[in-house]
C-alpha positions as CSV (number, residue, x, y, z in Angstrom):
1,M,11.5,2.2,0.7
2,L,8.5,0.1,1.8
3,T,8.5,-1.6,-1.6
4,F,12.2,-2.5,-1.0
5,L,11.5,-3.7,2.5
6,G,8.6,-5.8,1.4
7,D,10.6,-7.4,-1.4
8,H,13.8,-8.2,0.5
9,L,13.1,-8.3,4.2
10,L,9.5,-9.4,4.8
11,D,9.3,-12.9,6.3
12,R,13.0,-13.6,5.5
13,G,14.4,-13.3,9.0
14,V,17.2,-10.9,8.0
15,C,18.2,-7.3,8.4
16,V,20.0,-5.3,5.7
17,Y,23.0,-3.0,5.7
18,S,22.3,0.6,5.2
19,G,24.8,0.9,2.4
20,S,22.9,-1.8,0.5
21,V,19.6,0.1,0.8
22,I,21.3,3.3,-0.4
23,E,22.8,1.5,-3.5
24,V,19.5,-0.2,-4.5
25,L,17.4,2.9,-4.1
26,G,20.1,4.9,-5.8
27,R,19.6,2.7,-8.9
28,A,16.0,3.8,-8.8
29,G,16.9,7.5,-8.7
30,V,16.7,8.1,-4.9
31,S,19.5,10.2,-3.4
32,E,21.7,8.9,-0.6
33,E,20.6,11.8,1.6
34,A,16.9,11.0,1.0
35,T,17.4,7.3,1.8
36,R,19.3,8.0,5.0
37,S,16.6,10.5,6.1
38,T,13.9,7.9,5.3
39,L,15.6,5.2,7.3
40,T,15.9,7.6,10.3
41,R,12.2,8.6,10.1
42,L,11.1,5.0,9.9
43,C,13.1,4.2,13.0
44,A,11.6,7.1,14.8
45,R,8.1,5.9,13.8
46,G,8.7,2.4,15.1
47,L,8.8,0.9,11.6
48,L,12.5,-0.1,11.6
49,R,15.0,-0.9,14.3
50,R,18.8,-0.6,14.1
51,Q,21.1,-3.5,14.6
52,R,24.9,-2.9,14.7
53,H,27.2,-5.6,13.5
54,G,30.9,-4.6,13.7
55,R,31.3,-1.2,12.2
56,R,28.2,-1.4,10.0
57,M,24.6,-0.5,10.8
58,Y,21.8,-2.8,9.7
59,F,18.1,-2.3,9.7
60,D,15.4,-4.8,10.6
61,L,11.6,-4.8,10.5
62,T,9.4,-4.3,13.6
63,D,6.2,-6.0,14.4
64,R,4.3,-2.9,13.2
65,S,6.1,-2.7,9.8
66,T,5.7,-6.4,9.3
67,R,2.0,-6.1,9.7
68,I,1.8,-3.1,7.3
69,L,3.9,-4.9,4.7
70,R,1.9,-8.1,4.9
71,D,-1.2,-6.1,4.4
72,G,0.4,-4.5,1.3
73,S,1.5,-7.9,0.1
74,V,-2.1,-9.2,0.3
75,R,-3.3,-6.2,-1.7
76,L,-0.6,-6.7,-4.3
77,W,-0.7,-10.4,-4.9
78,E,-4.1,-11.7,-3.6
79,T,-7.0,-9.3,-3.6
80,G,-5.8,-7.4,-6.6
81,A,-7.5,-4.4,-8.2
82,V,-10.8,-6.0,-9.3
83,N,-13.6,-7.0,-6.9
84,H,-15.5,-9.9,-8.4
85,D,-16.7,-11.4,-5.0
86,W,-18.7,-8.7,-3.3
87,D,-21.4,-10.1,-1.0
88,G,-23.7,-7.0,-1.1
89,T,-22.7,-5.8,2.3
90,W,-21.1,-2.5,3.4
91,T,-18.9,-1.6,6.4
92,L,-19.9,1.7,7.9
93,L,-17.5,3.5,10.3
94,A,-18.4,6.6,12.3
95,F,-15.9,8.6,14.3
96,S,-15.9,11.8,16.3
97,L,-12.8,13.6,17.4
98,P,-12.5,17.2,18.8
99,A,-11.0,19.9,16.5
100,E,-7.8,20.1,18.6
101,R,-6.9,16.5,17.7
102,R,-6.3,17.5,14.1
103,R,-3.2,15.3,13.6
104,E,-5.1,12.2,14.8
105,R,-8.0,13.1,12.5
106,H,-5.6,13.3,9.6
107,D,-3.9,10.0,10.4
108,L,-7.3,8.3,10.8
109,R,-8.6,9.5,7.4
110,A,-5.4,8.4,5.7
111,Q,-5.7,4.9,7.2
112,L,-9.4,4.7,6.3
113,A,-8.6,5.7,2.7
114,W,-5.9,2.9,2.6
115,A,-8.5,0.5,4.0
116,G,-10.9,1.3,1.1
117,F,-13.2,3.7,2.9
118,G,-14.7,6.8,1.5
119,P,-16.5,9.7,3.3
120,I,-20.3,9.9,3.0
121,Q,-20.9,12.9,5.3
122,G,-19.2,14.3,8.4
123,G,-17.5,11.5,10.3
124,L,-19.3,8.7,8.5
125,W,-17.2,6.6,6.1
126,I,-18.2,3.5,4.1
127,A,-16.4,0.6,2.3
128,P,-17.8,-2.3,0.3
129,G,-17.8,-5.7,2.0
130,R,-16.6,-6.7,5.4
131,R,-13.5,-4.6,6.2
132,D,-11.2,-5.5,9.1
133,V,-10.4,-2.2,10.8
134,T,-8.5,-3.8,13.7
135,P,-5.1,-2.5,12.4
136,V,-6.6,1.1,12.3
137,L,-7.8,0.8,15.9
138,T,-4.5,-0.7,17.0
139,D,-2.2,1.8,15.4
140,L,-4.0,4.9,16.4
141,G,-5.6,3.9,19.7
142,L,-8.9,5.6,18.8
143,G,-11.2,2.7,19.6
144,S,-13.3,4.7,22.0
145,H,-14.0,7.3,19.3
146,I,-15.0,4.9,16.5
147,R,-18.2,2.9,15.9
148,I,-18.4,0.2,13.2
149,F,-21.5,-1.3,11.6
150,R,-22.2,-3.9,8.8
151,A,-25.2,-3.2,6.6
152,E,-27.0,-3.7,3.3
153,A,-28.2,-0.7,1.3
154,D,-32.0,-0.2,1.2
155,P,-33.5,-0.2,-2.3
156,A,-34.3,3.4,-1.9
157,T,-30.6,4.3,-1.7
158,D,-29.0,5.6,-4.8
159,I,-25.7,3.7,-4.6
160,A,-24.3,5.3,-7.7
161,E,-24.8,8.7,-6.2
162,M,-23.3,7.6,-2.9
163,I,-20.2,6.2,-4.6
164,S,-19.8,9.3,-6.7
165,H,-19.7,11.4,-3.5
166,A,-17.5,9.1,-1.5
167,Y,-14.9,8.3,-4.2
168,D,-13.3,10.1,-7.1
169,L,-13.7,7.5,-9.8
170,P,-12.6,9.6,-12.7
171,A,-9.3,10.4,-11.0
172,L,-8.8,6.7,-10.1
173,A,-9.5,5.6,-13.7
174,A,-7.0,8.1,-14.9
175,R,-4.3,6.7,-12.7
176,Y,-4.9,3.2,-14.2
177,I,-4.7,4.6,-17.7
178,D,-1.6,6.6,-16.9
179,F,0.0,3.4,-15.5
180,R,-0.6,1.6,-18.8
181,T,0.8,4.5,-20.8
182,R,4.0,4.6,-18.7
183,W,4.7,0.9,-18.5
184,E,3.9,-0.3,-22.0
185,S,7.3,0.7,-23.2
186,P,10.0,-2.1,-23.5
187,A,12.6,0.2,-21.9
188,V,11.5,-0.8,-18.4
189,T,13.9,-3.8,-18.4
190,T,17.1,-1.7,-18.7
191,D,17.8,-2.3,-15.0
192,P,15.6,-5.1,-13.8
193,L,16.1,-4.4,-10.1
194,A,15.4,-0.7,-10.4
195,A,12.5,-1.3,-12.8
196,K,10.8,-3.8,-10.5
197,L,11.2,-1.4,-7.5
198,R,9.6,1.4,-9.5
199,L,6.9,-0.9,-11.0
200,V,5.7,-2.3,-7.7
201,T,5.8,1.1,-6.0
202,D,3.9,2.7,-8.9
203,W,1.2,0.0,-8.8
204,L,0.9,0.0,-5.1
205,S,0.4,3.8,-5.1
206,I,-2.6,3.2,-7.3
207,I,-4.3,0.3,-5.6
208,R,-3.8,1.7,-2.1
209,R,-6.2,4.5,-3.3
210,D,-8.6,2.0,-4.9
211,P,-11.5,0.9,-2.6
212,R,-12.1,-2.1,-4.8
213,L,-15.7,-1.2,-5.5
214,P,-17.9,-4.0,-6.7
215,I,-17.9,-4.6,-10.5
216,P,-21.7,-4.0,-10.8
217,H,-21.1,-0.4,-9.5
218,L,-18.3,0.5,-11.8
219,P,-18.3,1.8,-15.4
220,L,-18.3,-0.9,-18.1
221,D,-15.0,0.3,-19.4
222,W,-13.3,0.3,-16.0
223,P,-9.5,0.2,-16.8
224,A,-8.3,-1.7,-13.6
225,A,-8.3,-5.2,-15.1
226,S,-6.2,-4.4,-18.1
227,A,-3.7,-2.4,-16.0
228,Q,-3.5,-5.3,-13.6
229,E,-2.7,-7.8,-16.4
230,L,0.1,-5.5,-17.5
231,F,1.5,-5.2,-14.0
232,F,1.6,-9.0,-13.4
233,A,3.2,-9.6,-16.9
234,L,5.9,-7.1,-16.2
235,N,6.5,-8.3,-12.7
236,D,6.9,-11.9,-14.0
237,R,9.4,-10.7,-16.6
238,L,11.5,-8.7,-14.0
239,A,11.3,-10.9,-11.0
240,T,14.1,-13.4,-11.8
241,P,16.8,-11.0,-13.1
242,A,15.9,-8.5,-10.3
243,A,16.3,-11.3,-7.6
244,E,19.7,-12.3,-9.1
245,I,21.0,-8.7,-8.9
246,A,19.7,-8.3,-5.4
247,A,21.3,-11.5,-4.2
248,A,24.7,-10.3,-5.4
249,L,24.2,-6.8,-4.1
250,L,22.5,-6.9,-0.7
251,D,24.5,-7.3,2.5
252,T,22.2,-9.0,5.0
253,I,22.6,-10.8,8.4
254,P,20.2,-12.8,10.4
255,S,17.8,-10.8,12.5
256,A,18.4,-10.6,16.2
257,E,14.7,-11.3,17.0
């Protein structure tokens, strides 16, 4: 759903008819019931808002979902999966929440993982480079429980050991290799719109778990670069026919805001 919204609503000033969403996601194998349920949940979470036009219900992005989708867009098309420009610094984030705030702890950890952080010990997490955690603080309202520092590792620190504890590199490498295996088949172009939706979703699900560790601290045969080349090549091949199908299929109206 977020891939669809990012492709067809983000920064376009339109909202989309629910039936159009159902049809597009149905082409990618998502049931009507699942799509309707997801639309309802996203509205309840403040990520979509409803806009009635005649007898039809349309859905529009909110400020929160726009911010999330723009962040995803930067990850997809700008920063990418390979970190060539690390400046040697790390961002350290420490938090402390009481045990009864379990849901907030879970949400915080999920957002930290999305932002490229990995746990070192207890409530101390680390990420390479200067990471902007403002969205995390804004969304969860936990600023009073979080402390953030910028630092360089002392020569006595075993960075390789630290990374191996904070991140599961073998699992991440396996996801890149699996991506290449799945998408090297020419059959991906049978339905360009559905294929592009699945392609971007699949790729984003991998890079959202990738902290973009500096090249000097990764294995020499790290598979992210070749997987990224394949992603961009397939996306270029699918973009135009997918856009043509979407233009004929989607029922949109101008956003009310």
